[in-house]
C-alpha positions in Angstrom: -63.1 -270.6 -30.8 -65.6 -272.8 -32.9 -68.9 -271.0 -34.7 -70.9 -273.5 -33.5 -69.9 -272.4 -29.7 -70.6 -268.8 -30.6 -73.5 -269.5 -31.5 -74.8 -271.5 -28.7 -73.3 -268.9 -26.2 -75.2 -266.0 -28.0 -78.6 -268.4 -27.6 -77.8 -269.0 -23.9 -78.0 -265.1 -23.6 -81.2 -264.4 -25.8 -78.6 -262.3 -28.4 -79.5 -262.6 -32.0 -76.7 -263.0 -33.6 -78.0 -260.5 -36.5 -75.5 -257.9 -37.7 -78.2 -255.2 -36.3 -79.8 -256.1 -33.0 -82.2 -253.1 -32.6 -83.4 -249.9 -34.2 -84.9 -249.5 -37.4 -82.9 -250.1 -40.7 -81.2 -247.8 -42.7 -84.1 -247.9 -45.6 -86.4 -247.2 -42.7 -84.5 -244.4 -40.9 -84.3 -242.5 -44.9 -87.9 -242.6 -45.0 -89.3 -241.5 -41.8 -86.7 -239.0 -41.4 -86.4 -237.6 -45.0 -87.3 -234.2 -43.9 -84.6 -233.9 -42.1 -81.9 -235.3 -44.0 -79.3 -233.7 -46.7 -76.2 -235.8 -48.1 -72.9 -234.3 -49.4 -70.4 -235.4 -51.7 -67.3 -234.5 -53.9 -67.3 -236.0 -57.6 -64.5 -234.7 -60.3 -64.7 -233.1 -63.7 -61.7 -233.6 -66.2 -60.6 -230.3 -68.5 -59.2 -230.2 -71.3 -55.9 -229.1 -69.9 -55.6 -232.4 -68.5 -56.2 -231.8 -64.8 -59.2 -232.2 -62.7 -61.7 -229.7 -60.8 -63.2 -231.2 -57.6 -67.1 -230.1 -57.2 -68.9 -230.6 -53.9 -72.9 -230.6 -53.9 -75.5 -231.6 -51.1 -78.9 -232.2 -51.7 -82.1 -232.6 -49.9 -83.8 -236.1 -49.3 -87.2 -234.8 -49.0 -87.2 -232.3 -52.0 -84.7 -233.7 -54.0 -83.3 -230.0 -54.3 -79.6 -229.9 -55.1 -77.1 -227.3 -54.0 -74.1 -227.2 -56.1 -71.4 -225.5 -53.4 -68.4 -225.1 -55.4 -65.4 -226.3 -57.7 -61.8 -225.8 -57.2 -58.4 -227.6 -58.3 -57.3 -228.1 -54.9 -59.7 -229.4 -51.7 -58.2 -227.9 -48.6 -59.9 -228.1 -45.6 -60.4 -224.4 -45.5 -62.1 -224.5 -49.0 -64.3 -227.7 -47.4 -65.4 -225.8 -44.2 -66.0 -222.6 -46.3 -68.2 -224.6 -48.4 -69.8 -225.8 -45.5 -71.0 -221.9 -44.7 -72.0 -221.2 -47.6 -74.7 -224.6 -47.3 -75.9 -223.1 -44.3 -76.2 -219.9 -45.9 -78.4 -221.4 -48.6 -80.6 -223.6 -46.1 -81.5 -220.1 -45.2 -85.1 -221.1 -42.9 -84.5 -224.7 -43.9 -81.8 -224.9 -41.8 -83.8 -225.8 -38.5 -85.6 -228.9 -39.6 -82.3 -230.2 -41.5 -80.9 -232.7 -38.4 -78.3 -235.2 -40.0 -75.7 -234.8 -43.1 -74.8 -238.4 -44.6 -71.1 -238.2 -45.7 -68.9 -240.8 -46.8 -65.4 -241.3 -45.0 -63.3 -238.7 -47.0 -60.1 -237.8 -45.2 -60.7 -234.4 -46.7 -63.5 -233.8 -44.8 -62.0 -231.2 -41.8 -63.3 -231.6 -38.3 -64.2 -228.2 -38.4 -66.9 -229.3 -41.0 -68.9 -231.2 -38.0 -68.1 -228.3 -35.8 -69.9 -225.8 -38.0 -72.8 -228.4 -38.4 -73.2 -229.4 -34.9 -73.6 -225.9 -34.2 -76.4 -225.5 -36.4 -78.2 -228.5 -34.4 -77.4 -230.8 -37.7 -75.4 -234.6 -36.7 -72.9 -236.0 -39.0 -73.6 -239.4 -40.1 -71.0 -241.1 -41.8 -71.7 -244.0 -44.6 -70.0 -247.4 -43.3 -66.7 -248.4 -44.9 -67.4 -249.6 -49.1 -71.3 -249.1 -48.6 -71.9 -246.6 -51.2 -76.1 -247.3 -51.6 -75.8 -245.6 -47.9 -75.4 -242.5 -49.9 -77.7 -243.5 -52.7 -79.9 -240.3 -53.4 -76.6 -238.4 -53.5 -74.6 -241.2 -55.8 -77.6 -240.8 -58.0 -77.3 -237.4 -58.6 -73.9 -237.4 -59.5 -74.3 -239.9 -62.2 -77.2 -238.4 -63.7 -75.4 -235.0 -63.8 -72.1 -237.0 -65.9 -74.7 -239.0 -68.4 -76.8 -236.1 -68.8 -74.4 -232.8 -68.8 -70.8 -233.7 -68.3 -70.3 -236.6 -70.5 -71.6 -234.7 -73.4 -69.7 -231.6 -72.5 -66.2 -230.0 -73.2 -65.0 -228.3 -69.9 -62.1 -225.9 -70.8 -60.6 -224.4 -67.1 -61.7 -224.3 -63.8 -64.5 -221.3 -64.0 -66.1 -223.1 -66.7 -67.4 -226.1 -64.7 -68.9 -224.1 -61.7 -70.8 -222.1 -64.6 -72.3 -225.0 -66.3 -73.4 -227.0 -63.2 -74.8 -223.8 -62.0 -77.5 -224.1 -65.1 -78.2 -227.6 -64.4 -78.8 -226.9 -60.9 -81.4 -224.5 -62.2 -82.8 -226.6 -64.2 -82.7 -229.7 -61.8 -84.2 -227.7 -59.3 -86.8 -225.9 -61.3 -87.8 -228.2 -64.2 -86.4 -231.6 -64.2 -89.7 -233.9 -62.9 -88.8 -236.5 -60.3 -90.4 -239.9 -59.5 -90.0 -239.4 -55.7 -92.3 -236.0 -56.0 -94.9 -237.8 -58.5 -93.5 -235.8 -61.6 -93.1 -232.3 -59.9 -89.5 -230.9 -59.9 -87.7 -229.9 -56.4 -88.8 -226.0 -56.8 -92.0 -226.2 -59.1 -94.6 -228.7 -57.8 -97.3 -230.0 -59.9 -100.2 -227.7 -60.6 -103.8 -229.1 -58.4 -105.5 -229.8 -61.5 -104.9 -231.3 -64.9 -103.7 -229.2 -67.2 -105.2 -229.7 -70.9 -102.0 -229.6 -72.9 -104.3 -230.0 -76.2 -105.3 -226.4 -75.3 -102.0 -224.7 -75.1 -98.6 -224.7 -77.2 -95.5 -225.5 -76.0 -91.9 -223.5 -76.2 -88.4 -225.2 -76.6 -85.4 -223.5 -74.1 -82.0 -224.8 -74.4 -79.8 -224.9 -71.4 -75.9 -225.6 -71.5 -75.6 -224.5 -75.0 -78.6 -227.5 -76.3 -77.3 -230.0 -74.2 -80.3 -230.4 -72.1 -83.3 -228.9 -73.3 -86.7 -228.1 -71.9 -90.0 -226.9 -72.8 -92.7 -224.9 -71.3 -95.8 -223.3 -72.4 -95.9 -220.5 -74.5 -97.2 -217.3 -73.5 
């Protein structure tokens, strides 16, 4: 059947040939439901012994708060399911407002993961094939973590990446400013009034052995 014939049939029945014929666009969905969305993904950390550690992390879209769930040398279904249980504990009171989890189509996500989330009232939304931008907020955080920390660190063994990533998680959530939050950190809102910085002295604080530096007002 020729493309022109298909177009004529669609036109005759009043069907728009656009790929998506109804509902909001993906970007509109993300903006309107940000308070109810979390996203997760895996990434790898190369170790000095030549092996890799697999890390699972989750980000809250509205607050940009990050949760580094765990690191392992073997991503088994049981391990992933346990990280989901840990996540629900971490979310605690926030779990009631979370309605969607965005993830890719990695085969290592076990069916039990969706069952656990469904019991908590969270629907799993899988990204389309070869569409990494559908999980762009999570991917952007992973890219930043690599550039700011992992690419500048020597990671010795399996416990080591989790230790440094926990510290980077604390830096991200309590200190690092975010454009999406108007310059605030996820767990540290901006003061209601503008502060005169000339009246205060700053004190430097090193994290992860000096790879990351924070500056706080001196007491």
